[in-house]
SELOMAR-896457 format. One record per residue (C-alpha): x negated, y negated, z; residue in one letter. Coordinates in steps of 0.5 Angstrom, whole numbers, plus 2048, in hexadecimal, padded with zeros to 3 digits. Layout:
REM residues N
XYZa;...
//
This chain:
REM residues 89
82B81281Bx;826810816x;820815814x;81B811818x;81F81081Ex;82181881Ex;81981A81Dx;817815823x;81D818827x;81A81F826x;81381D827x;81581A82Ex;819820830x;81382582Ex;80E820832x;813821838x;813829837x;80C828837x;80C82583Ex;81182B840x;80C83083Ex;80682D841x;80A82C848x;80C834847x;804835847x;80383184Dx;808834851x;80583B84Fx;7FE838851x;801836857x;80483D859x;80B83A859x;81183E85Ax;813842854x;81A841854x;818839853x;81483B84Ex;81983F84Ax;81E83984Bx;819835847x;81783A842x;81F83A840x;81F833840x;81983283Bx;81C838837x;823834837x;82082E835x;81C83182Fx;82283482Dx;82582D82Cx;81F82B828x;820831824x;82882F823x;826828821x;82282A81Cx;82682F819x;82C82A819x;828825815x;82682B810x;82D82C80Fx;82F82580Ex;82A82380Ax;826828807x;82C82D805x;830827803x;82B8257FEx;82982C7FCx;83182D7FAx;8318277F6x;82B8297F2x;82E8307F1x;82A8347F5x;82F8357FBx;82F83D7FAx;82883E7FCx;828838801x;82E83C805x;82A842804x;82483F808x;82983C80Dx;82C84280Fx;82584580Fx;823840814x;829841818x;827848819x;82084681Cx;823840820x;828845824x;82384A825x;
//
């Protein structure tokens, strides 16, 4: 998948998540059953995690590889490890 196609895919996913969030807001406004709302919150969180992982993969496959070629691998790996620690919190 090319960079532009990947970007388009991420934006489509984010728009879908945006719709999920609006749906959750509407459910709260309409006093829907709490369990149903929580299920939707979990689905939105999972979808956002997938977006994060896709960006993480792109960074690893592109930016990290480029940094290693430019002999900036060590600092980029440190940056990547910091990112991993933030992401899994």
